[in-house]
N, C-alpha and C positions, 0 to 999 in steps of 0.2 A: 509320498506321504505315508511313511511306515511307522511313525511315532505312535505309541499307544496314547489314547486320550484318557487322561486321569482327572482333568479339571474342566470346568466350563470355559476357561480361557483357552484351553487346548482345542475345544470344539470350535470356538470362534476363529482361532488361527487357521485351523484346517479348512473350515468353510470359506474363509476369505481367500486362502491360497487356491482353493478349488475354483472359486468364482473368477479369480484373476487368471488362472491357467486356462479356463475355458473362454475367457473374454466375454462372458455373458453380462449384459447390462443389468443393474439391480432392478430396473423397472420390468424387464422381461421375466426375471426370476420371480418377482412379486406377482406378476400376472399369472404365470404358469402354476405357481404354488397356491394361489388364492390367499396369500398373506400380504401384508403391507410392507413397503420398503423399510418402515420403522422396525418391524419385527426382524427383518434380515439384518438391519444395522445393529440392533441389540444383540442378536446371535453372534455376529462377527466380533463384537466387542466383549464377548464372553459373559454377557448378561443372561439371566434366566429367561428362557422362553419355553413354551409347552413342547412336550415330546411330539405331539401332532404337528406343530409348526416346523420343528426340526426335520421330521420325516418328509413333510410336504416340500420344504425347501430343497432338501437333498434330492428328492425325486424329480423336482423341476430341473435340476442340474444333471439328471441321469445317474444318480448315485444312491446308495443306501448305507446302512451301518451293519457291522458284524460284531457279535459278542465274542470276545476272546478272553483267555485267562489273563489275570492282571500281572502277576509276577512282581518283582521288585523294580522300583524306578531306577533308571540309569543315573549316573552322576550328572550327565548333560540335562536330563529331565528335571532333576532337582535344582540345578543351576538356573534353568529357564523359569521354573516355578518361583524361585526366590526373587528373581528379577521382576517377574510379573507382579508379585505381591508388593514389591517396593514401589513399582509404578502405580499400582492401585492405591497405595497409601498416599502417594504424592497427589493423586487426583482428588482426594477427599479433603 
């Protein structure tokens, strides 16, 4: 997971991939983080959740965030963002 996170959808994708890689059940993450499974679900879908919830969920999975310089998006990052926006438009 070396992609820089630029959008909420990127956060969701990274958290989902992390959860799947660790094979932690959502109920366990919810219990350890003190957040509901609904909050975890919203986070994984790239919806807005509080920073406190994000940090608690990451801590429950044994991870945290790091602030790094933004730089310019790669072509692949732009392609994925465009596809995500198109999917979001289809959902509404």
